[in-house]
Structure formats: C-alpha cells, structure tokens
C-alpha positions in Angstrom: 35.1 18.7 -12.2 33.1 21.0 -9.8 31.5 22.8 -12.7 30.4 19.4 -14.2 28.7 18.5 -10.9 27.0 21.9 -10.8 25.6 21.3 -14.3 24.4 17.9 -13.3 22.6 19.3 -10.2 21.0 22.1 -12.2 19.8 19.5 -14.7 18.3 17.3 -12.0 16.6 20.3 -10.5 15.1 21.4 -13.8 14.0 17.8 -14.5 12.3 17.6 -11.1 10.6 21.0 -11.7 9.4 19.8 -15.1 8.0 16.7 -13.6 6.2 18.6 -10.8 4.8 21.1 -13.3 3.5 18.3 -15.6 1.9 16.6 -12.6 0.3 19.8 -11.3 -0.9 20.7 -14.8 -2.5 17.2 -15.4 -4.1 17.1 -12.0 -5.5 20.5 -12.5 -6.8 19.6 -16.0 -8.6 16.5 -14.8 -10.8 18.3 -12.3 
C-alpha cells in the first residue's frame, strides 16, 4: 500500500515537472 502511494507521488511529481518544462520551453520559444 505504501509502495503504491510512493509510485503515485512520483508520477505526480514527474507530471508536474513535465508541465513546467513544457511551459518554460514554449514561453522561451515565443520570445
């Protein structure tokens, strides 16, 4: 159970990082 929560947290963290990376990349590209 704890391991499952760990995986879910890691997935959320990676997803957030991907979103931030895409946002930074697109904002840097537009300028």
